[in-house]
C-alpha positions as CSV (number, residue, x, y, z in Angstrom):
1,M,182.5,-7.4,-115.4
2,S,183.3,-4.5,-113.1
3,S,181.3,-1.3,-113.3
4,G,184.2,0.8,-112.1
5,R,182.5,1.4,-108.7
6,P,184.2,0.0,-105.6
7,V,182.8,-3.3,-104.4
8,P,181.5,-3.0,-100.8
9,V,183.4,-5.5,-98.6
10,D,182.1,-7.1,-95.4
11,E,183.7,-9.8,-93.2
12,G,180.5,-11.7,-93.2
13,S,180.2,-11.8,-97.0
14,P,182.1,-15.0,-97.7
15,A,180.0,-17.0,-95.2
16,A,176.8,-15.4,-96.6
17,L,177.8,-16.5,-100.1
18,L,178.6,-20.0,-98.9
19,D,175.3,-20.2,-97.0
20,A,173.4,-19.0,-100.1
21,A,175.2,-21.5,-102.4
22,E,174.4,-24.3,-100.0
23,K,170.7,-23.4,-99.9
24,I,170.5,-23.2,-103.7
25,L,172.3,-26.6,-104.1
26,I,169.9,-28.3,-101.6
27,E,166.7,-26.7,-102.8
28,E,167.3,-26.3,-106.6
29,G,170.4,-28.2,-107.5
30,Y,173.9,-27.2,-108.6
31,A,172.8,-26.0,-112.1
32,A,170.9,-23.1,-110.4
33,A,174.0,-22.0,-108.5
34,S,175.4,-19.3,-110.8
35,S,177.4,-16.4,-109.4
36,R,174.4,-14.0,-109.9
37,R,172.0,-16.4,-108.3
38,V,174.3,-17.1,-105.3
39,A,175.0,-13.4,-104.8
40,G,171.3,-12.5,-105.2
41,E,170.3,-15.1,-102.6
42,A,172.9,-13.6,-100.2
43,G,171.8,-10.0,-100.9
44,L,175.2,-9.1,-102.3
45,N,176.9,-7.8,-105.4
46,A,177.8,-10.6,-107.8
47,A,181.3,-9.2,-108.1
48,L,181.9,-10.4,-104.5
49,V,181.7,-14.0,-105.6
50,Y,184.9,-13.5,-107.7
51,Y,186.4,-11.1,-105.2
52,Y,186.3,-13.7,-102.4
53,F,186.5,-17.0,-104.3
54,G,188.1,-16.2,-107.7
55,T,185.9,-18.7,-109.6
56,M,182.7,-20.6,-109.1
57,D,184.8,-23.8,-108.8
58,D,186.7,-22.2,-105.9
59,L,183.4,-21.3,-104.2
60,F,182.1,-24.9,-104.6
61,V,185.4,-26.2,-103.2
62,A,185.2,-23.9,-100.3
63,L,181.6,-24.9,-99.7
64,F,182.5,-28.6,-99.9
65,R,185.4,-28.2,-97.5
66,R,183.2,-26.3,-95.0
67,G,180.6,-29.1,-95.1
68,S,183.3,-31.8,-94.9
69,D,184.8,-30.2,-91.8
70,R,181.4,-30.0,-90.2
71,S,180.7,-33.6,-91.1
72,F,184.1,-34.7,-89.8
73,Q,183.3,-33.1,-86.5
74,R,179.9,-34.8,-86.3
75,L,181.6,-38.1,-87.2
76,Q,184.1,-37.8,-84.4
77,E,181.2,-37.1,-82.0
78,A,179.2,-40.0,-83.3
79,L,182.1,-42.4,-83.0
80,S,182.9,-41.4,-79.5
81,A,179.3,-41.9,-78.3
82,D,178.2,-44.8,-76.0
83,Q,176.7,-46.6,-79.0
84,P,179.0,-45.5,-81.8
85,L,177.5,-47.6,-84.6
86,W,174.0,-46.4,-83.8
87,S,175.3,-42.8,-83.7
88,L,177.1,-43.2,-86.9
89,W,173.9,-44.6,-88.6
90,E,172.0,-41.5,-87.4
91,A,174.7,-39.2,-88.7
92,I,174.7,-40.9,-92.1
93,N,171.0,-40.5,-92.3
94,D,171.1,-36.8,-91.8
95,R,168.9,-35.9,-94.7
96,S,170.3,-32.4,-95.4
97,S,173.9,-33.6,-95.3
98,T,173.2,-36.5,-97.6
99,A,171.2,-34.3,-100.1
100,L,174.1,-31.9,-100.3
101,T,176.6,-34.7,-100.8
102,L,174.5,-36.1,-103.7
103,E,174.5,-32.6,-105.3
104,F,178.3,-32.4,-105.0
105,I,178.6,-35.9,-106.6
106,A,176.5,-34.7,-109.5
107,L,178.6,-31.6,-109.8
108,A,181.8,-33.6,-109.7
109,N,180.7,-35.2,-113.0
110,H,181.4,-31.9,-114.6
111,R,184.1,-30.3,-112.5
112,K,187.4,-32.0,-111.8
113,A,188.2,-29.8,-108.8
114,I,185.1,-31.0,-107.0
115,R,185.9,-34.7,-107.9
116,S,189.4,-34.3,-106.4
117,E,187.9,-32.8,-103.2
118,I,185.4,-35.6,-102.8
119,S,188.0,-38.2,-103.3
120,S,190.4,-36.9,-100.7
121,S,187.6,-36.2,-98.2
122,A,186.0,-39.7,-98.7
123,L,189.3,-41.4,-98.1
124,R,189.8,-39.3,-94.9
125,F,186.3,-40.3,-93.7
126,R,186.7,-43.9,-94.6
127,R,189.9,-44.3,-92.7
128,M,188.4,-42.8,-89.6
129,E,185.2,-44.9,-89.9
130,L,187.2,-48.0,-90.5
131,D,189.5,-47.5,-87.5
132,A,186.6,-46.8,-85.2
133,V,184.3,-49.6,-86.5
134,T,187.1,-52.1,-86.4
135,E,187.6,-51.2,-82.7
136,V,183.8,-51.4,-82.0
137,L,183.5,-54.8,-83.6
138,A,186.5,-56.1,-81.7
139,R,184.8,-55.2,-78.4
140,H,181.4,-56.7,-79.3
141,P,181.2,-60.4,-80.3
142,Q,178.8,-60.6,-83.2
143,Q,175.9,-63.0,-83.7
144,P,176.1,-64.9,-87.0
145,P,176.3,-63.9,-89.8
146,P,179.4,-61.8,-89.0
147,V,180.1,-58.6,-90.9
148,S,183.4,-57.0,-91.6
149,P,184.1,-53.4,-90.6
150,A,184.5,-52.3,-94.2
151,A,181.3,-54.1,-95.3
152,L,179.3,-52.6,-92.5
153,I,180.4,-49.0,-93.3
154,L,179.6,-49.5,-97.0
155,L,176.2,-51.1,-96.2
156,M,175.2,-48.2,-93.9
157,G,176.4,-45.5,-96.3
158,S,175.0,-47.0,-99.5
159,V,171.6,-47.9,-98.1
160,S,171.2,-44.4,-96.7
161,R,172.2,-42.6,-99.9
162,F,170.2,-44.9,-102.2
163,L,167.1,-44.6,-100.1
164,L,167.3,-40.9,-100.3
165,M,167.7,-40.9,-104.1
166,E,164.7,-43.2,-104.5
167,K,162.5,-41.2,-102.1
168,A,163.1,-38.2,-104.4
169,F,161.1,-40.2,-107.0
170,D,158.5,-41.4,-104.5
171,V,159.9,-45.0,-104.7
172,T,160.0,-46.6,-101.3
173,V,159.5,-50.3,-102.1
174,G,161.8,-52.4,-99.9
175,H,163.1,-49.4,-97.9
176,E,161.7,-50.6,-94.6
177,D,163.3,-54.0,-95.1
178,A,166.7,-52.4,-96.0
179,V,166.6,-50.2,-92.9
180,A,165.6,-53.2,-90.8
181,M,168.5,-55.2,-92.1
182,V,171.0,-52.5,-91.2
183,E,169.5,-51.9,-87.8
184,G,169.4,-55.7,-87.2
185,Y,173.1,-55.7,-87.6
186,L,173.5,-52.7,-85.2
187,T,171.2,-54.3,-82.6
188,A,173.1,-57.6,-82.8
189,I,176.4,-55.7,-82.2
190,E,175.4,-52.9,-79.8
191,G,171.9,-53.9,-78.6
192,D,168.8,-51.9,-79.0
193,R,169.2,-48.1,-79.5
194,R,169.3,-46.4,-76.1
195,P,167.9,-42.9,-75.8
196,T,170.6,-40.2,-76.1
197,A,171.0,-37.3,-73.7
198,A,169.3,-34.2,-74.9
C-alpha cells in the first residue's frame, strides 16, 4: 500500500477525513465511502486514512462517536430549554442528523463495530431522554389520553425517522397527520410552541 515516500502529516487531517466521510455518507451513502474516496474528498493521500484510523471501521466508529457527542450536547441543550419536549422534537427532526443516523444503521447491518457503538450510544441517549421526559411529564398534568415518558420518546423518534425514510421515496401520505398527532401531545403537555430566542 505504501509507495515508500513519507506521508505528509497535518493536525487538521483527521478532522478533514471525518468531515469528508460524513459528507459522503449523507450525500452518497456508506457504500461510496472507501478509503480512496474519503481521502480524495478531503484532498489528502489515501494512506492517511490508515495512518490516523487504522481501518475503515475505526474511521466509521470515530465519525459515529463525533456525531454522537454533538447530538448528546444538542440533546442536553434541548432538554434544558423552557419547553424541553418541543425542543427535543425539533432536535429529533434535524434532517442532516437523522439522515446520517439512518446511514449508520444501514452500515451496522454489515459491520459489528458500528452496531456495538449504536447500541451503547442509543442506551445513553434513551436514559437521558427518559429521565428528562419523566420529569417534564410529572410537572405538567396531561389531558387525556395520557402518554408514558417511554412511549412519547419512541413516538417522537420513530415518527421522525420513518417520515424521513418515506420522503426519500416521495411518499408523504399521512405525514401531516402523524406530525399533528405528535405535536398535539406536545401542545397538551407544554402548550403551543413559543418562539425561541435567536
